[in-house]
N, C-alpha and C positions, 0 to 999 in steps of 0.2 A: 503492497499502500503505500503510494507515495503521495498523494493528496494529502493536502494540508488543510486543518478545520479553520475555516474564516477566512482565508485568503479569498473569497467568492463576495463573501459576505463584507468584505472591511476597502474593499475595492482596491487589493494593491496585486493584482495580479497575479500570475504562478513564477517569479521570479525565486520566489523563498521557499526552495525545495527542504527539504528535511537536513541535508547536509549543509546549508547555507543558513538555516536556523541553527542550528549547533554549532555549528562554527562562530558567528557571529556571538552565542551567547558566550560561548567557550571565552570569549576575548572580553566582553565586557567580565565577568567573572574572574581573570585575570588580572585585570586594570583596576577593579573597585575593592577587590581583597589585598593586590598589593603593600599599596600605602598603608592601610589597615595594619596588616599586621607588623607594619616595619617599622612603626610611632615606636617604640620597647627603644632603637637605635638612639632614637632623640634623646631620653631621660639623663642620658651624662650629662651632653653636651648643655641643653637647658640651662638643669640642674647648677651648674659649673659656673654659667654664664652668667645664669639671672638670681645667683645664689638660692635657689629655691629648694627645699627638704623632698622627696623624694614621697611623701606624704599628696603633695600638692600636683603633681602630673599626676601622680595614681588617683586621685579625686576625679584630675580631667576628662582621665581616660575612660574611669570608671563610668560616669555619666555618659560618654559613650556610646558604652554596651546597654546602659540602661536604656538610655532613649531610642537607640537603633532597635531594643527589642520592644520598646512601647511605641514607637514610631512603624515598624512592622505590621502588625494587622492593620494599621487602619488603612499604608500603603496598597498592601492585598488587597480591603474592600475596593478602594478603588480602582484597584487597577482589575478585580474580581466583575467592577461595573462598569468602567470607562475606559479600559484598556491599559495594556503595560507600557507602551511608549511616552504620555506624558506623566507617567508614574518617576520613569525612569530618567528622562529630562531632567527632569527636578530637581530629582534626588543626585544627578554628576554635577548642575549649578551649583545645588548647595554643599556637596562634595569639594570641589572645585576652592571655592569661596572658606571652605574654611580650614583649609591647608593655606590657603592665601592668607587668611588672618592669621593663625598658627608663627606666619614667619614673623606677622611683629607684632606679637605678645609679648607685655612686658609687664605684667600682673596677672596673677592668677586667675582671679576673675574674667580676662580677656583670653587666659589658655582655657576657660571651660567654656565660652563661648564659643570659641573657635575649634578647637578640639571635643570638646564632651558634645554640645548642641547643636554646632552645623556639621558638623563630621557626623553626628551619631543618627541623625535628622537626614542627611545624607544618603547614610547606609543603605538606610528601612528606605529607598527608591531606587537606587542603585545598584543594589547586591546582588550576590550570586541564588540568593533566596526567590527576588522576583523571577530571574531567568528559569529557575526550574519548575517555576509557577508556568510561564512561559511554555516551558518544554511539553508539561504533562498537557496543555490545551493545545499547540499546537502539531505534537507527533502522535505516529500511531501507538497505540496502546505496544506491540510488538519492539518498537526502536526506545521508548519510555526509561524502563531500565538502565540499558546502557548511555542513555542519553543525560539520563540524571546524575549518572556515575561521572561522563566527562566535565559537565558544570562542575563539579564540586571539587575536580580533580583539577581543573583550569584556576580555580582559584587556591590550591595549592602552588601550582605552578607559577603564578603570579609572586605568591609568600617568594620560592625560590629563585625568581626573578632580581624581585626588588627588594630582598635583606642586602645581597650583595654591593646589589646596587647603589644603594641607598649608603652603605660603609664606604663605598668609595669619594660619592658626591658630599658627604661629610666632613672624610679624611682630603679630599681634595681641593672645594670652594666653600667649605661652611657646610653647618645645617640651614644657614635660610634658603641658601640657592637651592639648597636640596629639596625642601617644602617648595619653592614656585616649581619646581622641577615637573612634580608628584603634580601641582594643582595643574597645568597643563595640561599632562594624561589622562586627569579623569575627564574634559571636554570631550576625550574620544569616543566616550562609551556615546553619546547622545548619536551621531547620526549611527551607529554601530545597531543602537536600539529601534532602527526602523523595522529591521527584518524579524525583532521580536515582538511587532505590533499585534494586539489582539481584540477582537470588534467588540462592540459593545454589549453587553447583555441583551439578548432578546428573550425575555421568557415563553416567547410563544416555542422557541426552538430549543427550551431544555426537554426534559423527556418528564413528564408528569412523576414520576418517581421523585425527582433531583430537584422540581418548582419549586423552591422553600422561599421564605424571606429572610434576611441577614439575621434575627433576633431568633427564629427556629433553626438555625443553623448551628444559631452557638449555643442554646437551649440542649439542640442534640447529640454536639462533640463532650460540651462538658459533665452532661450526666449521663457519657460513656464510659464505664468504668477502663477500659482498655486507651481512650485516648487518655484518659487523665493518668494512668498510670506512664504513658510513653511520654506525655510532657512532666510530669515530676523526673521521672529519669534524665532528660535533656537540662535539667538543672545544670548538675554536675561538666556534660559538657561543658559549657558556656564557664565554667567556676574554672576548672584546668583549663584550656585552653586562653581566657583573657590573662590566667593569673602568669601562666607561663609567658605566651607573648610579648609582655612587659612587663614582667620583672627578671625570667632568663638572664636576656645579656647582664645588668647591673649585679644579679648574683653573681653570675661566672666572675666578674672583674674583684668581684669581694675576695672570693678565694685566690686570686692572684693570677685567673686565665688572661690572654688578651682580649680587650675590645674586639678587634676584628672576629676571635673562634663567635662568638656570640652573633655577630652575621651570618657566619657560617654552620653553624645549629639551626638558626633559624630559617635559612636556603636547604640544610639538610630535609628539616620537618617537612616542606614545602614540597621536596623532591620527589621522598617517600612515600607522601601522601597522595600523589596521581600515583604510587600502584597501589595503595591502598583504597584510594575510595572507586577504582576504574575496578579492581578487583571485587569489591562489594559489590559494587552495580552489577556485574556479572552475574558474584555467587547465588544474592538476595533473588535471585528464578529460582534458585535447586534447592534454598536454604534458610527453611521459617526465620524470618527477619527478626522476632523477640531472640531466636537464638544469637545470631550475628551481634547487634546490638549488647547482650551480654557478656558473651566475649571479647567484646572491643573494651568494653569499660574492665571488665577483669584486667586485663590484660594490660590498658591504663595505670590501673593499681600497682601492678605488678613492678612496671617498669619506672614508675618514682622510685617505689621503694629501693628499688635495684640501685638508682642512679645515688640518691643521700644514706645510702650508706656506707658505699665506698670511696674512696680519694676521689675530687674532682680531678682531672687529668683531661687535657684538648681530646685525646682518645675516647672518656667515657663522657663527654660532654655530647660530641660529635654522634656517638654509638647510642647516646639517649635519644638526640634528636634526630634520629634514625630511627627507630622502634617509635618513638612517642607519631611519628609523619604516617607508619602503616596504620595507625587509627586515630590520625588527628582528627579530620572532617569528613571520614569515612560513617561518622555515625547519621552523617543527613541523608545519604541515598533512600537507605531500610527507613529511616523515618517519615521522611517525605514521603517516600512509598506506601507505608503501613497508613500516612493520610487520608492518600489518594484512594488506597482498596478500602477503607473504612466507612471515606461517607463521596468519594466520588470526586470530579473535577470545578462540580461549579462554585462553589466556593474553598476550593485549594488554597489557593493562598493568602484569604485568611483565616482558616483555618492553622492554615502551617504557622502561619506567622504568629498567632496568641501561643503556640507550640514552642516559637524562638521569642518569645516574651520570657516562658522558663530559662531556658537558654541563655537569654543576654540577663535577664536580674542575676544568675548564677556567673555571668563574664563580670558584673558589676561587682559582686561582692569580694569574687575571687583579685582582681584588680586595687580594690579601693583598702582591704581587709589587707594586702601584701603590702600596700605602701605605711599604713599606719601599723601592721607590726612592724616593720622593720624599725620606724622611727621611733617604738616604744620601744624596743626591745637587744636593735641592731642585727636581727636577723629573722630572716625568711622560715624560718624549721619549722615553724606551729602549722604552716599553711600546707607546708608540702604532707604533715602528717593529715591534714583536714581534707586534701585535695585524694589522699588513698580512700581515707575513709568513707567519702564521697564515689568513689569509685566500684569500692566494694557495693554499698548498699546500691546503687544504680544497677549492678549487675545483677540483682535479687528481683526489683522490680521491675522488670521487664519482662521475667520469664511468665509470669501470669499471662500475659496479653494473648488475646484473641484475634486471630489474623483473619478475619472475612468481613464482608460489608454488614453495615448496618440493615434493618431489617424496616423498608418504609410500609404498611398495609394499603396506607389511604396519602395522596397525595398531599402535601400541605399548601397553606396560604402561600401568593405569592404577598 
């Protein structure tokens, strides 16, 4: 099947083949995730030059994670109703503006507004979450699993590229020009998003069983036990990823490891997550997704335990990055696939957006607590152990999930 749902209704012609949609979506995922995953590289140079504690930077990036999460279901609902392109264009402009304003931030408040508010809301409208939504709506079912894995892997490839790229820019030109370059690259998302345009929602084209209002869809989802468990487990993913992304480079420097190693560790995470995400996108067609998620969370807990239990060296740091990368964003394909399986694609961006709120609340706490605990005790050790605990709990939480569509006896009011 090579036709694309929505081409004729949206008037875009037939140039948007599955290959074009997947390629453009993957490039968007690469561009949007790259700078965000590299912001931890700016903690030390900005804090040193502006005489900030790590809690200042930690709060700004914690706000970013929180607002990204809170904005995601709103962006998803708008995209579900009015199409993806408009949301992505606005999100990309906010993202670029936040990065540019971050360059000129000289107070904690200006950093909160730029790195926190603008980039946070920008990400909610331009990140790989909406790319996955577009894939789910535009691609035939037999291509979705691999496409979801590819879209997620593209974000990781962005991390792989932008981490050493950011290090090189900071080392050779300074952190201000690096942020300017990042901001310019975000503007490329706008033309690329044309390939992911989805039509406005038309209830006459929606099957009767899926013809739901926004409120009905939310009530159904949050009354569904498996969805609630999936959302709770996703919290851990955000906590671990955000803490490691922001605080790991500084943690390594504290342990006597060169600053450049932090960039290479983040790059290793991004590189190996390409393998992890693509593999999970394919494997989930054959293995229950709840088992995949449980294995991912438990593997993360074990890798963190091993990392902090032995002396930190350049080799062990990069090895940790490689192992972490295999499980980094590989939670996203099965999580998003479960949402689509349970509730269909009509309100997919919205319902996945609410799951992502949980992810980003975890991210907020991971980044914020990392900064607060370090300033209070001079150590990240309590947060590492908390990340291990959450990993084990999420491994258990995902096991009871039931993988089947919800039963809708009658059509609900539109």
